[in-house]
C-alpha positions as CSV (number, residue, x, y, z in Angstrom):
1,M,82.5,85.6,71.7
2,Q,85.8,87.3,72.7
3,G,85.0,90.8,74.5
4,S,87.6,94.0,74.5
5,F,89.3,94.5,77.7
6,E,92.3,97.2,77.8
7,Y,94.1,98.4,80.7
8,K,96.5,101.1,81.4
9,I,98.5,101.3,84.4
10,D,100.3,105.0,85.2
11,A,102.4,104.8,88.3
12,T,104.5,107.8,89.5
13,G,106.3,107.6,93.2
14,D,102.8,106.8,95.6
15,K,100.5,107.5,93.0
16,V,98.9,104.9,90.8
17,V,96.0,105.3,88.3
18,L,94.7,102.3,86.7
19,G,92.2,103.2,83.7
20,I,89.9,100.2,82.4
21,D,87.9,100.1,79.1
22,L,85.8,97.0,78.6
23,D,82.4,96.0,76.6
24,S,79.2,94.7,78.4
25,V,80.9,90.9,77.2
26,S,84.0,91.8,79.3
27,S,82.0,93.1,82.0
28,K,79.4,90.8,82.2
29,A,82.4,88.0,82.6
30,L,83.8,90.0,85.6
31,V,80.6,89.9,87.4
32,R,80.4,86.2,86.7
33,L,84.0,85.8,88.0
34,D,83.2,87.9,91.3
35,R,80.8,84.9,92.1
36,Y,83.7,82.3,91.7
37,I,85.6,83.8,94.0
38,N,85.2,82.7,97.9
39,W,85.6,86.6,99.5
40,A,85.3,85.2,102.8
41,E,88.3,82.6,102.2
42,V,90.4,85.6,100.8
43,L,89.7,87.8,103.7
44,K,90.5,84.9,106.0
45,Q,94.2,84.8,104.1
46,T,94.6,88.4,104.2
47,E,93.6,88.9,108.1
48,N,97.3,89.9,109.0
49,D,97.5,91.9,105.9
50,P,95.0,94.9,106.3
51,E,96.1,96.9,103.2
52,A,95.3,93.7,101.2
53,A,92.2,92.7,103.2
54,Y,91.0,96.5,102.4
55,A,92.2,96.0,98.6
56,A,90.2,92.9,98.4
57,E,87.2,94.4,99.8
58,R,87.5,97.2,97.4
59,L,87.7,94.8,94.1
60,H,84.8,92.9,95.4
61,T,82.7,96.4,95.4
62,A,83.9,97.4,92.3
63,L,83.0,93.8,90.3
64,Q,79.6,93.9,92.1
65,H,79.0,97.4,90.7
66,L,79.7,96.3,87.2
67,G,76.6,94.0,87.6
68,R,74.4,96.8,87.9
């Protein structure tokens, strides 16, 4: 069963707005995807890039919250 997943990116200057519309099938798939990602390895790879490390942490948190 394929779920719906749509996104819209609106970028103006330094401001980027990301809107995501998805159904429960896609939400559950993203929660499972979060379990497959080795976040410790991602943070190790981004140790010299604080902005990327912060973005990875926020993405991990967002994916975890989808499971609630």
